[in-house]
C-alpha positions in Angstrom: 6.9 -35.0 49.9 3.7 -34.1 48.0 1.5 -32.6 50.8 2.1 -30.2 53.6 -0.4 -28.8 56.1 -3.1 -30.8 54.5 -2.6 -29.1 51.1 -1.3 -30.7 47.9 2.0 -29.1 47.0 2.9 -27.8 43.5 6.0 -28.9 41.7 8.0 -25.8 42.5 7.1 -26.1 46.2 8.2 -29.7 46.2 11.5 -28.8 44.5 12.2 -26.0 47.0 11.5 -28.3 50.0 13.8 -31.0 48.5 16.6 -28.4 48.1 16.1 -27.3 51.8 16.1 -31.0 52.9 19.5 -31.3 51.2 20.8 -28.3 53.2 21.1 -25.9 50.3 20.5 -22.2 50.1 17.4 -21.6 47.9 15.9 -18.7 45.9 12.2 -19.1 45.1 11.0 -16.7 42.4 7.2 -17.1 41.6 4.2 -14.8 40.9 2.5 -13.2 43.8 -0.2 -15.5 45.3 1.3 -18.9 44.1 2.2 -20.1 47.6 5.9 -19.2 48.2 5.2 -18.6 52.0 4.4 -22.4 52.3 8.1 -23.1 51.6 9.1 -20.7 54.4 6.5 -22.2 56.8 8.0 -25.7 56.1 11.6 -24.5 56.8 10.5 -22.8 60.0 8.7 -25.9 61.3 11.6 -28.1 60.3 14.1 -25.9 62.0 12.1 -25.7 65.3 11.5 -29.5 65.1 15.3 -30.0 64.8 16.1 -27.5 67.6 17.9 -25.2 65.2 17.7 -21.4 65.3 16.2 -19.5 62.4 15.7 -15.9 61.5 12.8 -14.5 59.4 13.4 -11.0 57.9 10.8 -8.9 56.2 11.1 -5.5 54.4 8.5 -3.7 56.5 7.5 -3.7 60.1 3.9 -4.5 59.4 4.9 -7.7 57.7 7.3 -8.5 60.6 4.5 -7.9 63.1 2.1 -10.1 61.1 4.5 -13.0 60.9 5.2 -12.7 64.7 1.5 -13.0 65.4 1.1 -15.9 62.9 4.1 -17.9 64.1 3.3 -17.2 67.8 -0.2 -18.7 67.3 1.3 -21.7 65.4 4.3 -22.5 67.6 3.6 -20.8 70.9 4.8 -17.5 72.2 7.9 -19.0 74.0 9.2 -20.2 70.7 9.0 -16.9 68.8 10.7 -13.6 69.3 10.7 -10.3 67.4 13.3 -7.5 66.9 12.4 -4.4 65.0 13.2 -0.7 65.6 9.9 -0.6 67.4 10.0 -3.5 69.7 12.2 -6.3 71.2 10.3 -9.4 72.5 12.0 -12.7 73.5 15.3 -12.0 71.5 16.7 -15.4 72.4 13.9 -17.4 70.9 14.6 -20.3 68.4 12.6 -18.4 65.8 13.4 -14.7 65.6 11.4 -12.3 63.3 13.1 -9.1 62.4 13.3 -6.3 59.9 16.2 -6.6 57.4 17.8 -3.5 58.9 18.1 -5.3 62.3 19.8 -8.3 60.7 22.2 -6.0 58.7 23.1 -4.3 62.0 23.9 -7.7 63.5 26.0 -9.0 60.7 28.0 -5.8 60.2 28.9 -5.8 64.0 29.7 -9.5 64.1 27.0 -10.2 66.7 27.9 -13.5 68.4 24.1 -14.4 68.6 24.4 -15.4 64.9 26.7 -18.3 65.6 24.0 -20.8 66.1 21.6 -19.7 63.4 21.0 -22.3 60.6 18.9 -20.3 58.1 17.9 -16.8 57.3 14.7 -16.2 55.4 14.7 -13.1 53.2 11.0 -12.5 52.5 10.5 -10.2 49.4 14.2 -10.5 48.5 13.6 -8.3 45.4 13.7 -5.3 47.8 17.3 -5.5 46.9 16.1 -3.2 44.1 14.6 -0.6 46.4 16.3 2.8 45.9 16.3 3.8 49.6 16.7 0.4 51.3 18.4 -1.9 48.8 21.8 -1.4 50.4 20.6 -3.0 53.6 19.6 -6.1 51.7 22.9 -6.2 49.8 25.0 -5.8 52.9 23.0 -8.5 54.7 23.6 -11.0 52.0 27.3 -10.2 51.6 28.1 -10.3 55.3 25.8 -13.1 56.4 28.1 -15.7 58.1 28.9 -18.8 56.0 27.2 -21.1 58.5 23.8 -19.5 57.8 22.0 -20.8 54.7 19.7 -18.4 52.8 16.0 -18.9 51.7 15.0 -15.9 49.5 11.4 -15.5 48.5 10.4 -13.2 45.7 7.8 -12.3 43.2 8.9 -13.0 39.6 12.5 -11.7 39.0 13.6 -10.9 35.5 17.3 -11.7 36.2 16.9 -14.4 38.8 19.8 -16.4 37.3 22.1 -13.4 37.8 20.9 -13.0 41.4 21.6 -16.8 42.1 25.0 -16.5 40.4 25.9 -13.5 42.6 25.0 -15.2 45.9 26.8 -18.4 44.8 29.9 -16.4 43.8 30.2 -14.4 47.1 29.2 -17.2 49.5 31.1 -20.0 47.6 28.2 -22.3 48.2 25.4 -24.0 46.1 22.3 -21.9 45.7 19.3 -23.7 44.1 17.1 -21.4 42.0 13.4 -22.4 41.8 11.4 -20.4 39.2 7.7 -20.7 38.7 6.2 -18.7 35.8 2.6 -19.9 36.0 0.0 -18.8 38.5 -2.3 -21.5 39.9 -5.2 -19.1 39.6 -4.6 -17.3 36.3 -5.1 -13.5 36.1 -7.0 -11.5 33.6 -6.2 -7.8 33.1 -8.9 -5.2 32.1 -9.4 -1.5 31.8 -12.5 0.4 32.7 -14.3 3.7 32.0 -18.0 4.7 31.9 -18.2 4.7 28.1 -16.8 1.2 27.6 -17.4 -0.8 30.8 -14.9 -3.6 31.5 -12.7 -3.9 28.4 -9.4 -5.3 27.1 -6.5 -3.1 26.1 -6.7 -3.6 22.3 -10.5 -3.1 22.3 -10.1 0.1 24.4 -7.6 1.6 21.9 -9.9 0.6 19.0 -12.9 2.2 20.8 -11.0 5.5 21.4 -10.1 6.0 17.7 -13.5 5.0 16.4 -15.2 7.4 18.8 -12.7 10.1 17.7 -13.5 9.5 14.0 -17.2 9.3 14.4 -17.7 12.4 16.6 -18.0 15.8 15.0 -17.0 18.1 17.8 -18.1 21.7 17.8 -17.2 22.7 21.3 -14.5 22.0 23.9 -16.7 19.7 26.1 -15.1 16.4 27.1 -15.6 13.7 24.6 -15.8 10.9 27.2 -17.8 10.6 30.4 -15.9 11.1 33.7 -15.4 7.8 35.6 -15.2 7.5 39.4 -14.4 4.6 41.8 -18.2 4.3 42.4 -18.7 3.5 38.7 -16.1 0.7 38.9 -17.3 -0.7 42.2 -21.0 -0.7 40.9 -19.8 -2.8 38.0 -17.7 -5.3 39.9 -19.7 -5.7 43.1 -22.1 -8.4 41.7 -19.4 -11.0 40.9 -15.9 -9.7 41.7 -15.9 -9.2 45.5 -13.9 -9.1 47.7 -11.7 -6.5 46.1 -8.6 -4.5 47.0 -8.9 -1.0 45.6 -5.5 0.7 45.2 -5.4 4.4 45.7 -2.1 6.3 45.7 -3.3 8.9 48.3 -4.1 8.3 51.9 -6.8 11.0 52.1 -8.5 9.5 49.1 -8.5 6.0 50.6 -10.7 7.3 53.5 -12.8 9.6 51.4 -13.6 7.0 48.8 -14.5 4.4 51.5 -17.0 6.9 53.0 -18.4 7.8 49.6 -19.1 4.1 49.0 -20.4 3.6 52.5 -23.0 6.3 51.9 -24.7 4.1 49.2 -23.7 0.5 50.0 -23.8 -2.0 52.9 -22.3 -5.4 52.4 -23.0 -6.7 55.9 -26.1 -8.1 57.6 -27.2 -6.6 60.9 -25.6 -9.6 62.8 -22.3 -9.1 61.0 -22.4 -5.3 61.8 -22.9 -6.2 65.5 -19.9 -8.5 65.3 -17.8 -5.7 63.8 -18.8 -3.4 66.6 -17.9 -6.0 69.3 -14.4 -6.3 67.7 -14.0 -2.5 67.9 -15.2 -2.5 71.5 -12.8 -5.2 72.4 -9.8 -3.4 70.9 -10.7 0.3 71.5 -12.7 0.1 74.7 -16.1 1.8 75.4 -17.6 3.7 72.4 -17.6 7.0 74.2 -13.8 6.8 74.6 -13.1 6.3 70.9 -11.1 8.8 69.0 -12.7 10.6 66.0 -10.5 8.6 63.6 -11.7 5.3 65.2 -15.3 6.4 64.9 -14.7 7.4 61.3 -13.1 4.0 60.6 -16.0 2.2 62.3 -18.6 3.9 60.2 -17.3 2.2 57.1 -16.2 -1.1 58.6 -19.7 -1.8 59.9 -20.8 -1.8 56.3 -18.1 -4.2 55.1 -16.0 -1.4 53.7 -12.6 -0.3 55.0 -9.4 1.7 54.3 -5.8 1.0 55.2 -2.7 3.3 54.9 0.3 4.4 56.9 -1.6 7.3 58.5 -3.7 5.0 60.6 -2.8 4.0 64.1 -1.0 0.6 64.2 -4.0 -0.9 66.2 -6.5 0.5 63.6 -4.5 -1.1 60.8 -4.4 -4.4 62.7 -8.2 -4.4 63.3 -8.8 -3.7 59.6 -6.5 -6.6 58.7 -8.3 -9.0 61.1 -11.7 -8.0 59.8 -10.4 -8.6 56.2 -9.1 -12.1 57.1 -12.5 -12.8 58.8 -14.2 -12.0 55.5 -16.0 -9.0 57.0 -14.6 -6.6 54.4 -15.8 -6.7 50.8 -14.1 -3.5 49.5 -10.8 -2.4 51.0 -9.3 0.9 49.8 -5.6 0.8 50.4 -2.2 2.2 49.4 0.6 0.3 47.7 2.2 -1.0 51.0 -0.8 -3.4 51.5 0.5 -5.5 48.5 3.9 -6.2 50.3 4.2 -9.6 51.7 1.1 -9.8 53.8 -1.1 -12.6 52.3 -4.6 -11.1 51.8 -5.9 -12.6 48.5 -9.1 -11.3 46.9 -11.1 -12.1 43.8 -10.3 -8.8 42.1 -7.8 -5.9 42.4 -8.8 -2.4 41.2 -6.6 0.6 40.4 -7.9 4.1 40.7 -5.0 5.3 38.5 -2.0 3.8 36.8 0.2 6.7 37.9 1.7 7.4 41.3 3.7 10.1 43.0 7.1 8.7 44.0 8.2 11.5 46.3 9.6 13.6 43.4 7.1 13.5 40.5 4.1 11.6 39.1 5.0 8.6 37.0 3.5 5.5 35.5 3.6 2.4 37.6 6.6 0.1 36.8 5.8 -3.4 35.5 6.9 -5.0 38.7 4.8 -2.6 40.8 1.6 -3.3 38.8 2.1 -7.1 38.8 3.0 -7.1 42.5 -0.4 -5.4 43.3 -2.4 -7.3 40.7 -1.0 -10.5 42.1 -3.2 -10.3 45.2 -6.2 -11.2 42.9 -7.3 -14.8 42.6 -7.9 -17.0 45.7 -6.4 -20.4 45.5 -9.1 -23.1 45.9 -11.9 -20.5 45.6 -11.5 -18.6 42.3 -10.9 -20.1 38.9 -9.6 -16.7 37.7 -8.4 -13.5 39.4 -9.1 -10.1 37.9 -7.3 -6.8 37.7 -9.3 -3.7 36.7 -7.8 -0.2 36.1 -9.7 3.0 35.6 -8.6 5.1 32.6 -9.7 8.6 31.5 -9.8 8.7 27.7 -10.1 12.5 27.7 -6.4 12.5 28.5 -5.5 9.8 26.0 -3.3 12.0 23.7 -1.4 13.4 26.6 -1.2 10.2 28.6 -2.2 7.0 26.8 -3.1 4.0 29.1 -0.1 1.8 29.9 0.0 -1.8 28.6 1.9 -3.8 31.2 3.9 -6.8 30.1 5.1 -9.4 32.6 7.7 -10.5 30.0 9.3 -7.1 30.4 9.8 -6.9 34.1 12.6 -4.6 35.2 15.7 -6.5 36.2 17.0 -6.2 39.8 19.9 -3.7 39.9 22.2 -2.9 42.8 21.3 0.2 44.9 24.5 -0.1 46.9 25.4 3.1 48.9 28.3 3.4 51.3 27.4 5.0 54.7 29.8 6.3 57.3 28.4 3.5 59.6 29.4 0.9 57.1 32.9 2.4 56.7 33.4 2.3 60.5 32.2 -1.2 60.9 34.3 -2.5 58.0 37.4 -0.9 59.6 36.5 -2.4 62.9 35.9 -6.0 61.7 37.8 -6.5 58.4 41.4 -6.3 57.2 42.2 -4.0 54.2 42.3 -7.1 51.9 39.0 -8.2 53.2 37.5 -4.8 52.7 38.6 -4.8 49.0 37.0 -8.3 48.7 33.8 -6.9 50.3 33.4 -4.3 47.6 34.2 -6.9 44.9 31.3 -9.0 46.4 28.7 -6.3 45.9 25.9 -7.0 43.5 26.9 -3.9 41.6 30.5 -5.3 41.0 29.0 -8.7 40.1 26.7 -7.1 37.6 29.5 -4.9 36.3 31.6 -8.0 35.5 28.7 -9.7 33.7 27.8 -6.6 31.8 31.4 -5.7 31.1 32.0 -9.2 29.6 28.9 -8.9 27.5 29.8 -5.3 26.4 33.4 -6.1 25.6 32.2 -9.0 23.4 29.8 -6.6 21.6 32.7 -4.1 21.1 34.9 -6.9 19.8 32.3 -8.0 17.2 31.5 -4.5 16.2 35.2 -3.7 15.8 35.6 -6.6 13.5 32.6 -5.4 11.4 34.1 -1.9 11.5 37.5 -3.1 10.3 35.8 -5.0 7.4 33.8 -1.9 6.4 37.0 0.2 6.5 38.9 -2.1 4.2 36.8 -0.6 1.3 37.6 3.0 2.4 40.6 5.2 1.9 42.8 6.5 4.8 41.0 10.0 4.7 37.5 8.6 5.4 35.8 10.6 8.2 38.2 13.6 7.8 38.0 16.8 5.8 40.7 15.4 3.4 37.8 13.3 2.0 35.7 15.0 -0.7 32.5 13.5 0.7 33.1 15.5 3.9 35.0 18.5 2.5 32.5 19.9 -0.1 29.4 19.9 2.0 31.3 21.7 4.8 32.7 24.1 2.2 29.2 25.0 1.0 28.2 25.6 4.6 31.2 27.9 5.1 30.3 29.8 1.9 26.8 30.4 3.2 28.3 31.7 6.5 30.6 34.0 4.6 27.7 35.5 2.7 25.7 36.0 5.9 28.6 37.7 7.5 29.3 40.0 4.5 25.7 41.3 4.7 26.2 42.5 8.3 27.0 46.2 8.7 30.1 47.2 10.8 28.0 47.9 14.0 26.5 44.4 13.9 29.8 42.7 13.2 31.1 44.2 16.4 28.3 42.7 18.5 28.7 39.3 20.2 27.0 37.2 17.6 29.0 39.0 14.8 32.3 38.3 16.6 31.3 34.6 17.2 30.4 34.3 13.5 33.8 35.7 12.5 35.7 33.3 14.8 33.8 30.4 13.3 34.7 31.5 9.7 38.4 31.8 10.6 38.4 28.4 12.3 36.8 26.6 9.3 38.9 28.4 6.7 41.9 27.0 8.5 40.5 23.5 8.6 39.3 23.6 4.9 42.5 25.3 3.6 43.8 22.3 1.8 41.5 21.1 -1.1 41.4 17.3 -1.2 42.4 15.4 -4.3 39.5 14.3 -6.4 38.7 10.6 -6.1 37.7 8.3 -8.9 34.0 7.7 -9.4 34.5 4.1 -8.2 36.2 5.3 -5.0 33.4 7.8 -4.4 30.7 5.1 -4.9 32.6 2.8 -2.5 32.9 5.5 0.1 29.2 6.3 -0.2 28.3 2.7 0.2 30.6 1.9 3.2 31.3 5.2 5.0 27.9 5.4 6.5 28.0 1.9 7.8 31.6 2.4 9.2 30.7 5.6 10.9 27.6 4.1 12.5 29.6 1.1 13.8 32.3 3.5 15.2 29.5 5.5 17.0 28.1 2.3 18.5 31.6 1.3 19.7 32.2 4.7 21.3 28.8 4.6 23.0 29.5 1.1 24.4 32.9 2.2 25.7 31.4 5.2 27.4 28.7 3.1 28.9 31.3 0.7 30.2 33.4 3.5 31.6 30.5 5.1 33.5 29.3 1.8 35.2 30.2 1.5 38.9 32.7 -1.4 39.5 34.2 -2.2 42.9 36.9 0.5 42.4 34.1 3.1 42.5 33.2 1.9 46.0 36.8 1.6 47.0 37.3 5.3 46.1 34.2 6.3 48.0 35.5 4.3 51.0 38.8 6.1 50.9 37.1 9.5 50.6 34.8 8.8 53.6 37.6 7.3 55.6 39.7 10.5 55.1 36.7 12.6 56.3 36.2 10.4 59.3 39.9 10.8 60.1 39.6 14.6 59.8 36.7 14.8 62.3 38.4 12.5 64.8 36.6 9.2 64.4 39.5 7.1 63.2 43.3 7.3 63.5 45.8 5.0 61.7 42.9 3.0 60.4 41.8 2.3 64.0 38.5 3.4 65.5 38.8 6.2 68.1 36.1 6.6 70.8 33.8 8.7 68.6 34.1 6.1 65.8 33.4 3.2 68.2 30.2 4.9 69.3 29.1 5.8 65.8 29.4 2.2 64.5 26.4 1.3 66.7 24.2 4.1 65.5 22.4 3.4 62.2 20.6 6.8 61.7 22.6 9.9 61.1 25.5 8.4 63.0 27.8 11.5 62.7 25.2 13.9 64.0 24.2 11.6 66.9 27.8 11.1 68.0 28.6 14.8 67.9 25.5 15.6 70.0 26.6 13.0 72.6 30.1 14.4 72.7 29.1 18.1 72.6 27.7 18.2 76.2 24.3 19.6 74.9 22.5 16.5 76.2 23.6 17.2 79.8 22.1 20.7 79.6 18.6 19.4 78.7 15.9 17.8 80.9 14.5 14.4 79.9 11.6 15.8 77.9 13.8 18.3 76.1 16.3 15.5 75.3 13.5 13.4 73.8 12.3 16.3 71.8 15.9 16.9 70.4 16.3 13.2 69.4 12.9 13.2 67.6 14.3 15.8 65.2 17.1 13.6 63.9 15.1 10.9 62.1 12.2 12.9 60.7 11.8 14.0 57.1 9.2 16.7 56.6 6.6 16.5 53.8 4.9 19.2 51.8 2.2 21.3 53.4 2.8 20.2 57.0 2.1 22.5 59.9 3.5 22.3 63.4 2.9 24.6 66.4 6.0 26.7 67.2 8.3 25.1 69.7 10.6 27.2 71.9 11.5 24.9 74.8 15.0 24.2 73.3 17.6 26.6 72.1 18.7 25.0 68.8 21.6 27.4 68.1 24.3 25.0 69.5 22.8 22.2 67.4 22.9 24.4 64.3 26.6 25.0 64.9 27.2 21.2 65.0 25.2 20.9 61.8 27.3 23.6 60.1 30.5 21.9 61.3 29.5 18.5 59.9 28.4 20.0 56.6 31.5 22.1 56.2 33.6 18.9 56.2 31.3 16.1 54.9 29.1 18.2 52.6 25.6 19.6 52.7 23.9 16.3 52.2 25.7 14.5 55.0 23.2 15.5 57.7 19.6 16.5 58.1 17.7 17.9 61.1 14.1 18.9 61.3 13.3 20.9 64.5 9.5 21.0 63.7 9.0 17.5 65.1 10.3 18.4 68.6 6.9 19.8 69.7 5.3 16.3 69.4 7.9 14.3 71.3 8.2 16.9 74.0 4.5 17.1 74.9 4.1 13.3 74.6 7.0 12.8 77.0 5.3 15.2 79.4 2.1 13.1 79.3 0.0 14.7 76.6 -2.7 12.6 75.0 -2.8 11.8 71.3 -5.8 14.1 70.8 -3.7 16.9 72.3 -0.8 16.1 70.0 -3.2 16.3 67.0 -3.9 20.0 68.0 -0.2 20.7 67.6 0.2 19.6 63.9 -1.5 18.5 60.7 0.0 15.0 60.7 -2.2 11.9 60.6 -2.4 9.9 63.8 -0.3 7.1 62.3 2.4 9.6 61.3 2.5 11.1 64.8 3.0 7.6 66.3 5.7 6.9 63.7 7.6 10.0 64.9 7.4 8.7 68.5 8.4 5.1 67.5 11.4 6.3 65.4 12.5 8.4 68.4 12.3 5.3 70.7 14.3 3.3 68.1 17.1 5.9 68.0 17.1 6.3 71.8 17.6 2.5 72.0 20.5 2.6 69.6 22.1 5.4 71.6 21.6 3.5 74.9 23.3 0.5 73.5 26.2 2.6 71.9 27.2 4.6 75.0 29.3 3.2 77.9 28.4 5.9 80.5 25.9 4.2 82.9 24.1 7.4 83.9 23.6 8.3 80.3 22.2 4.8 79.5 19.8 5.2 82.4 18.6 8.6 81.1 17.9 7.1 77.7 16.0 4.3 79.3 13.8 6.9 81.2 13.2 8.8 77.9 12.1 5.5 76.2 9.8 4.6 79.0 8.1 8.1 78.9 7.5 7.7 75.1 6.6 4.0 75.0 3.0 4.3 76.3 -0.7 4.2 75.2 -1.1 4.5 71.4 2.7 4.7 70.9 3.3 1.2 72.4 3.0 -1.7 70.0 -0.5 -2.7 71.0 -1.2 -5.0 68.1 1.5 -7.4 69.4 0.1 -7.5 72.9 
């Protein structure tokens, strides 16, 4: 097969399709923008044609929603379903799109719906490396039923062979690895500042030092001109559009788009009218638009846009549609726009090569830079794709520009974490022997075995070298019986004696004087025996070999410590036993069997202990539906810096705080979180408030307000499915219905 969908296939695509046709699991590792999704499209079409069920998982809801729309258009709405925390549509469809979290929840509870699934597609499988969500991917792969084959799609992976080996080892099945190193449209990487224009890395460094040498500075004024996004756009807009402009700040995305819109217009009047019609179609009459929609329209009508998580889902969807329709020439966006969704451009720009990761500012990792840069270069349109990064040479000494190297991509590493939910589900579905095997199957354990083998071989070789070096040394080498060690230490002791003798009695009695005296006594004891003098030949031999031997011994010790500190499956086994003991203590399990609390908690995937205790506490029965919704919204909300919420006093949170204290007293302070600030939003929305009214209650972006409501709906759904009390299930359904309306419904899928 050399063609598909009217396009000529590349060799790696043909190899992947051949492996699929032979019924194998396949991992495709190729640079962003090379056409990996075509392999997935082929597999989906093949499965539907052969009346087989298939699941497509993605790391983020935006990508799941996009694939749902694409596949629904391609195969018909009756053929495609979607399951995310936000929405469930047509769950019995032959092709089911879902987030990886939903698939993990299905496999860990042995959902019978998986029996007839032939393939699972893991789009962006390198998310296994994600610190917060990597566990979900790892559990999904470990627990996926043997009847389900895997297609994993990823940008370039440094240790793809290790990933393949791990999946083969745990699934006892052939996995075909397809690696492609070359991009069809090659990429060129440049830097930019006002003084240099577009420039390569080596020329940039050369320019900096020449300027430094040739400038006689007499004041503290900046040596280099400041550079803004407008300077870079002005340089690229003649021949490098369309472009994605990555900004690691939501507010700056919008601000920069408006700054550019004040001086540029990339659309004709007819195109601007077309943009307006699209806005009218999606948002209704202009006089009903929200202020954020008006603000977005003001830039979109000029062929400029911004895209970030703070936008409403429908606003993001409209921006994406305009971009695909070639109505946007410059799109300011945050990093999430580079994940999965296929929006190629001619050039990618970076406002900075540093980002805030939730804890501190740091340089972009190699894989992050190349993932984002990979959007540049449109197949069949551009001969070359371009990546431009703004640098400020005034900060060169403090923060030199990063030189990224695709040959030094960070390897995938296990981020495996053991939750209480996982412990409960393992106890419910596996025997003790199977649980031990489960931990041995983790990517961390697999990596440990590989690394341990390599490290142990290094230790063996170094030990041989160390033994050879020691053959030339006497038995006292490395001790104070050796003159080479004894006399330098004796000189140090003599100096310490002299310093102590100079102290007057008062200072000898102070802390540092007493410490000095103890040190002298200790070393006098150690150096009491004067070593025998060695021959000159022996001294020369020791000088020659002792340093080498000691360095080798240090290397061996370091490697042994490294090996000791690495997590193997015993680490997870110990953690499992610890968490099991805590669950037993709080009445979730007894004799390794799930008690009613544990049975409920295994179907809750967010703060399972807190949710279960709230249900069993009787607090829910004391609240009306709006208060109940408000309470649940506090469970899955993490506050950010500088947020403001109006005070909320419709619920007495004291009983909840008592539950929090109880859980923390047994399971530790990090076992639970609860943020009561978010309650004001869910409460008023449940009572019928508008989004504009909610905005008066807090400083969150509209998209963040909707995210609070959608997460609350998701958790209420989980609770409805977990409980057996019919009246409680009906209450949760009523709460969901009150929240799932207007902007908080998934309009972009309607």
